[in-house]
Residue frames relative to the residue before (quaternion, step in Angstrom):
aa qw qx qy qz dx dy dz
M 1.0000 0.0000 0.0000 0.0000 0.00 0.00 0.00
C 0.4840 -0.6548 0.5021 0.2913 3.55 -1.05 0.81
R 0.4446 -0.7081 0.4848 0.2566 3.58 -0.92 0.91
R 0.6745 0.4935 -0.3068 0.4554 3.60 1.11 -0.54
C 0.8444 0.1734 -0.0616 0.5030 3.58 0.62 -1.11
G 0.4909 -0.6954 0.4162 0.3197 3.63 1.23 -0.16
S 0.4305 0.7123 -0.4558 0.3155 3.58 1.27 0.07
N 0.3286 -0.7319 0.5540 0.2222 3.54 -1.15 0.58
K 0.4987 0.6319 -0.4320 0.4066 3.59 1.27 0.30
T 0.2694 0.7588 -0.5392 0.2468 3.55 0.32 1.29
V 0.1543 -0.7679 0.6151 0.0897 3.54 -1.22 0.59
G 0.6083 -0.5543 0.4188 0.3839 3.56 -1.19 0.54
H 0.0614 -0.8062 0.5883 -0.0159 3.56 -1.02 0.83
G 0.7523 -0.3675 0.2050 0.5070 3.57 0.92 0.92
S 0.3667 -0.7051 0.5487 0.2593 3.55 -1.23 -0.51
D 0.2653 -0.7213 0.6168 0.1699 3.53 -1.34 0.37
D 0.3239 -0.6964 0.5968 0.2321 3.55 -1.09 0.71
I 0.0716 -0.8058 0.5875 -0.0177 3.54 -0.63 1.19
M 0.2401 -0.7488 0.6000 0.1470 3.56 -0.95 0.93
V 0.0612 -0.7962 0.6017 -0.0185 3.56 -0.79 1.08
K 0.3564 -0.7263 0.5454 0.2192 3.59 -0.87 0.92
D 0.1063 -0.7822 0.6127 0.0375 3.55 -1.14 0.75
L 0.7492 -0.3887 0.2841 0.4549 3.56 -1.32 0.04
P 0.4921 -0.6435 0.4866 0.3271 3.60 -1.01 0.74
I 0.1915 -0.7568 0.6144 0.1143 3.55 -1.17 0.65
H 0.8435 -0.0642 -0.0089 0.5332 3.59 -0.74 1.12
G 0.7245 -0.4577 0.2397 0.4563 3.56 0.93 0.92
K 0.6148 0.5332 -0.3499 0.4640 3.60 1.24 0.15
R 0.5008 -0.6405 0.4963 0.3043 3.56 -1.05 0.80
V 0.1589 -0.7886 0.5901 0.0683 3.55 -1.08 0.78
S 0.0001 -0.7596 0.6503 -0.0103 3.53 -1.01 0.94
V 0.1967 -0.7613 0.6102 0.0967 3.53 -1.07 0.82
Y 0.2293 -0.7597 0.5937 0.1331 3.56 -0.91 0.93
I 0.0821 -0.8059 0.5862 -0.0104 3.55 -0.76 1.10
A 0.2844 -0.7145 0.6116 0.1860 3.55 -0.99 0.88
A 0.0859 -0.8271 0.5554 -0.0003 3.57 -0.04 1.33
R 0.4374 -0.7037 0.4989 0.2541 3.56 -0.91 0.93
R 0.2361 -0.7415 0.6120 0.1410 3.54 -1.15 0.73
Y 0.1455 -0.7779 0.6081 0.0625 3.52 -1.18 0.69
K 0.1993 -0.7401 0.6264 0.1417 3.53 -1.32 0.42
C 0.3688 -0.7202 0.5502 0.2062 3.53 -0.97 0.96
R 0.3962 -0.7255 0.5142 0.2285 3.57 -0.85 0.98
D 0.6570 0.5251 -0.3218 0.4347 3.61 1.12 -0.55
C 0.8285 0.2007 -0.0977 0.5136 3.61 0.70 -1.01
G 0.4867 -0.7036 0.4100 0.3162 3.59 1.25 -0.20
K 0.4879 0.6700 -0.4369 0.3496 3.60 1.24 -0.04
T 0.2358 -0.7341 0.6155 0.1631 3.55 -1.14 0.73
F 0.0283 0.7999 -0.5973 0.0513 3.56 -1.09 0.72
T 0.4504 -0.6647 0.5317 0.2693 3.53 -1.29 0.45
E 0.5844 -0.5879 0.4257 0.3629 3.55 -1.10 0.68
V 0.5092 -0.6112 0.5082 0.3301 3.54 -1.22 0.56
L 0.2221 -0.7858 0.5670 0.1079 3.56 -0.77 1.05
P 0.3909 -0.7245 0.5076 0.2542 3.60 -0.67 1.04
H 0.8265 0.2361 -0.2007 0.4700 3.56 -1.19 0.69
I 0.5914 0.5110 -0.3896 0.4873 3.61 1.23 0.29
N 0.4762 -0.6835 0.4775 0.2796 3.56 -0.83 1.03
S 0.4592 -0.7243 0.4468 0.2548 3.57 -0.77 1.04
K 0.6925 0.4720 -0.2826 0.4667 3.63 1.14 -0.52
R 0.8019 0.2374 -0.0806 0.5423 3.58 1.11 -0.66
Q 0.4834 -0.6367 0.5099 0.3177 3.55 -1.22 0.38
M 0.5668 0.5549 -0.4143 0.4463 3.58 0.63 1.17
T 0.6028 -0.5746 0.4137 0.3678 3.52 -1.25 0.44
N 0.6162 -0.5498 0.4130 0.3840 3.56 -1.22 0.49
R 0.6537 0.5136 -0.3330 0.4448 3.60 0.98 -0.74
L 0.6158 0.5145 -0.3597 0.4762 3.62 1.09 -0.53
V 0.6259 0.5274 -0.3352 0.4667 3.59 1.00 -0.80
Q 0.6554 0.5008 -0.3074 0.4745 3.62 0.95 -0.87
Y 0.6385 0.5333 -0.3152 0.4566 3.58 0.98 -0.88
V 0.6749 0.4848 -0.2968 0.4705 3.58 0.85 -0.99
G 0.6412 0.5324 -0.3301 0.4433 3.60 0.91 -0.88
A 0.6897 0.4676 -0.2832 0.4749 3.59 0.86 -0.93
Q 0.6752 0.5072 -0.2995 0.4441 3.61 0.97 -0.81
T 0.5956 0.5927 -0.3747 0.3919 3.62 1.09 -0.57
L 0.5908 0.5720 -0.3751 0.4278 3.58 1.19 -0.35
N 0.7857 0.3164 -0.1485 0.5104 3.60 1.18 -0.50
R 0.7686 0.3148 -0.1601 0.5335 3.58 1.20 -0.36
T 0.5759 -0.5763 0.4418 0.3756 3.54 -1.28 0.27
F 0.6058 -0.5614 0.4241 0.3714 3.53 -1.20 0.58
T 0.6451 0.5468 -0.3200 0.4271 3.59 0.99 -0.86
S 0.6709 0.4951 -0.3140 0.4540 3.60 0.88 -0.89
L 0.6481 0.5016 -0.3192 0.4759 3.60 1.02 -0.72
A 0.6343 0.5285 -0.3319 0.4563 3.58 0.97 -0.84
D 0.6596 0.4973 -0.3057 0.4735 3.60 0.97 -0.83
E 0.6556 0.5388 -0.3172 0.4234 3.58 0.95 -0.85
I 0.8079 0.2914 -0.1491 0.4901 3.59 0.83 -0.93
G 0.4983 -0.7036 0.4023 0.3080 3.60 1.26 -0.08
V 0.5434 0.5570 -0.4416 0.4467 3.57 0.92 0.95
T 0.6092 -0.5398 0.4113 0.4102 3.57 -1.25 0.08
E 0.6256 -0.5318 0.4145 0.3925 3.54 -1.25 0.41
G 0.6087 0.5657 -0.3447 0.4366 3.58 1.08 -0.68
T 0.6165 0.5310 -0.3425 0.4697 3.59 1.06 -0.70
V 0.6488 0.5015 -0.3121 0.4798 3.58 0.96 -0.88
R 0.6385 0.5297 -0.3211 0.4568 3.59 0.98 -0.84
N 0.6645 0.4979 -0.2996 0.4699 3.61 0.97 -0.84
I 0.6282 0.5115 -0.3316 0.4835 3.59 1.03 -0.75
F 0.6270 0.5353 -0.3278 0.4614 3.58 1.01 -0.84
R 0.6520 0.5184 -0.3169 0.4536 3.59 0.89 -0.92
D 0.6710 0.4840 -0.2963 0.4773 3.60 0.92 -0.90
Y 0.6387 0.5383 -0.3175 0.4489 3.58 1.01 -0.85
V 0.6711 0.4841 -0.2932 0.4789 3.58 0.91 -0.92
N 0.6282 0.5315 -0.3422 0.4537 3.61 0.97 -0.77
E 0.6514 0.4930 -0.3115 0.4854 3.60 1.03 -0.76
L 0.6430 0.5203 -0.3259 0.4578 3.60 0.98 -0.81
E 0.6480 0.5396 -0.3219 0.4304 3.56 0.97 -0.84
K 0.6089 0.5534 -0.3536 0.4449 3.60 1.16 -0.50
T 0.7569 0.3849 -0.1987 0.4894 3.58 1.12 -0.64
V 0.6679 0.4925 -0.3052 0.4671 3.59 1.14 -0.55
R 0.0552 -0.7801 0.6230 0.0141 3.53 -0.92 0.91
F 0.2702 -0.7707 0.5568 0.1519 3.56 -0.63 1.11
E 0.3633 -0.7119 0.5569 0.2260 3.52 -0.98 0.85
I 0.4772 -0.6217 0.5293 0.3249 3.53 -1.11 0.66
P 0.3771 -0.7638 0.4696 0.2320 3.61 -0.58 1.07
Q 0.4576 -0.6345 0.5425 0.3061 3.55 -1.18 0.61
W 0.7537 0.2264 -0.1262 0.6039 3.56 1.08 -0.78
M 0.0696 -0.8314 0.5511 -0.0129 3.55 -0.09 1.33
G 0.1656 -0.7571 0.6244 0.0978 3.51 -1.13 0.77
I 0.0657 -0.7719 0.6308 0.0428 3.57 -1.08 0.74
D 0.1645 0.7514 -0.6183 0.1613 3.53 -0.73 1.13
E 0.3577 -0.7289 0.5175 0.2700 3.58 -1.14 -0.30
I 0.1963 -0.7175 0.6547 0.1338 3.45 -1.42 0.34
H 0.3242 -0.7331 0.5614 0.2054 3.57 -1.09 0.67
I 0.0177 -0.7843 0.6189 -0.0395 3.55 -0.59 1.21
I 0.8220 -0.1180 0.0015 0.5572 3.55 -0.57 1.25
K 0.7213 -0.4879 0.2181 0.4407 3.52 0.76 1.22
K 0.6309 0.5046 -0.3430 0.4793 3.60 1.22 0.26
P 0.3270 -0.7560 0.5256 0.2126 3.61 -0.63 1.04
R 0.0523 -0.7830 0.6198 -0.0027 3.55 -0.99 0.93
A 0.4702 -0.6780 0.4909 0.2798 3.56 -0.98 0.88
V 0.1626 -0.7646 0.6194 0.0728 3.54 -1.07 0.88
I 0.1718 -0.7633 0.6178 0.0784 3.55 -0.77 1.10
S 0.0133 -0.8287 0.5586 -0.0330 3.58 -0.71 1.03
N 0.3848 -0.6480 0.6020 0.2640 3.49 -1.40 0.31
I 0.2994 -0.8002 0.4936 0.1623 3.56 -0.18 1.29
K 0.6410 0.5509 -0.3286 0.4215 3.57 0.96 -0.85
N 0.7705 0.3243 -0.1712 0.5214 3.60 0.98 -0.87
N 0.3620 -0.7593 0.4675 0.2718 3.58 1.33 -0.06
T 0.5201 0.6153 -0.4235 0.4142 3.58 0.89 0.99
I 0.4531 -0.6417 0.5394 0.3031 3.55 -1.27 0.45
V 0.2885 -0.7551 0.5673 0.1571 3.55 -0.93 0.94
N 0.7877 -0.1665 0.1417 0.5760 3.58 0.92 -0.88
I 0.2127 -0.7139 0.6460 0.1667 3.53 -1.32 0.41
L 0.2817 -0.7896 0.5277 0.1369 3.56 -0.57 1.17
P 0.6381 -0.5710 0.3553 0.3749 3.61 -1.15 0.49
D 0.7822 -0.0090 -0.0043 0.6230 3.60 1.19 -0.44
R 0.4750 -0.6740 0.4721 0.3118 3.61 -1.20 -0.14
N 0.2907 0.7792 -0.5021 0.2372 3.57 1.19 0.52
K 0.6289 -0.5586 0.3980 0.3662 3.54 -1.16 0.68
K 0.6640 0.5148 -0.3092 0.4456 3.59 0.87 -0.94
T 0.6461 0.5215 -0.3170 0.4584 3.59 0.96 -0.86
V 0.6729 0.4880 -0.2943 0.4717 3.58 0.90 -0.94
I 0.6378 0.5159 -0.3291 0.4677 3.62 0.95 -0.83
N 0.6635 0.5053 -0.3106 0.4561 3.61 0.87 -0.92
Y 0.6550 0.5029 -0.3174 0.4662 3.57 0.95 -0.83
L 0.6870 0.4824 -0.2964 0.4555 3.60 0.79 -0.98
N 0.6531 0.5100 -0.3154 0.4625 3.59 1.02 -0.74
S 0.6730 0.5146 -0.2993 0.4389 3.59 1.11 -0.64
L 0.5175 0.6627 -0.4147 0.3479 3.60 1.22 -0.26
D 0.3106 -0.7025 0.6077 0.2018 3.55 -0.94 0.94
G 0.8132 0.2009 -0.1624 0.5216 3.58 -0.73 1.00
K 0.2528 0.7968 -0.5162 0.1863 3.58 1.10 0.57
D 0.5486 0.6120 -0.3967 0.4089 3.58 1.26 -0.27
H 0.5510 0.6025 -0.3942 0.4219 3.62 1.28 -0.13
V 0.5672 0.5981 -0.3884 0.4121 3.60 1.20 -0.44
R 0.1535 -0.8064 0.5685 0.0537 3.57 -0.73 1.13
Y 0.8003 0.0986 -0.0146 0.5913 3.59 0.99 -0.84
V 0.0835 -0.7656 0.6354 0.0560 3.54 -1.16 0.69
A 0.1009 -0.7667 0.6330 0.0346 3.54 -0.82 1.08
M 0.0823 0.8033 -0.5822 0.0945 3.57 -0.85 0.95
D 0.5497 -0.5793 0.4570 0.3916 3.54 -1.23 0.22
M 0.6963 -0.5254 0.3141 0.3748 3.57 -1.25 0.02
W 0.3508 0.7294 -0.5059 0.2985 3.61 1.18 0.39
N 0.4551 -0.7443 0.4230 0.2451 3.60 -0.42 1.22
P 0.6379 0.5297 -0.3625 0.4255 3.65 0.87 -0.73
Y 0.5993 0.5407 -0.3727 0.4579 3.64 1.09 -0.56
R 0.6713 0.4971 -0.2943 0.4644 3.56 0.86 -0.99
D 0.6573 0.5064 -0.3104 0.4638 3.58 0.94 -0.86
A 0.6500 0.5162 -0.3161 0.4596 3.60 0.97 -0.85
V 0.6662 0.4939 -0.3020 0.4701 3.58 0.91 -0.91
N 0.6587 0.4982 -0.3129 0.4692 3.60 0.93 -0.83
T 0.6473 0.5213 -0.3238 0.4522 3.59 1.02 -0.73
V 0.7485 0.4179 -0.2199 0.4655 3.58 0.84 -1.00
F 0.7916 0.3060 -0.1404 0.5099 3.58 0.89 -0.93
Q 0.2520 0.7847 -0.5263 0.2092 3.60 1.16 0.49
T 0.2490 -0.7638 0.5748 0.1557 3.57 -0.69 1.03
P 0.4880 -0.6584 0.4735 0.3227 3.56 -0.93 0.80
P 0.5619 -0.6099 0.4257 0.3621 3.60 -1.04 0.69
S 0.4529 -0.6822 0.4981 0.2852 3.58 -1.04 0.81
S 0.3371 -0.7513 0.5324 0.1960 3.51 -1.07 0.75
């Protein structure tokens, strides 16, 4: 089928040699050369290469290499992976971005019963860190530690009524944000 117009009136139009990167073997880079068939559409005149199974549509590499790089980026530097498989660091960074986007579709963070609020300084800029104290995990890192940002984040939580305790440092905007969002109504 033609990729442009969907017509099934296609004819063979030669072949292209395509180099595709694959998983390293024994520390050696691996490339596979494929003679991919080309076709020409009789209706619109467009030429195209056949769809190759197991080859990533965005990159000249196998799907298993893309999965490998994505998983490895969680534990290794982008530079070391780029050197290992023979691609640029930017390619590894793009694979990482796609991998994280896919993970975010499947990962669901639970609203902690014991919430912690503190900050971390990233490139001289303090950012609020929301954590689950009971599970000793980070829930989110906010773009800054301003009161408004923290209030907006806490208000956006689905199931914020599950939060029972909040531990935080002595930064007043944190205390004010928590009191604003988690204010309990007076008992009658």
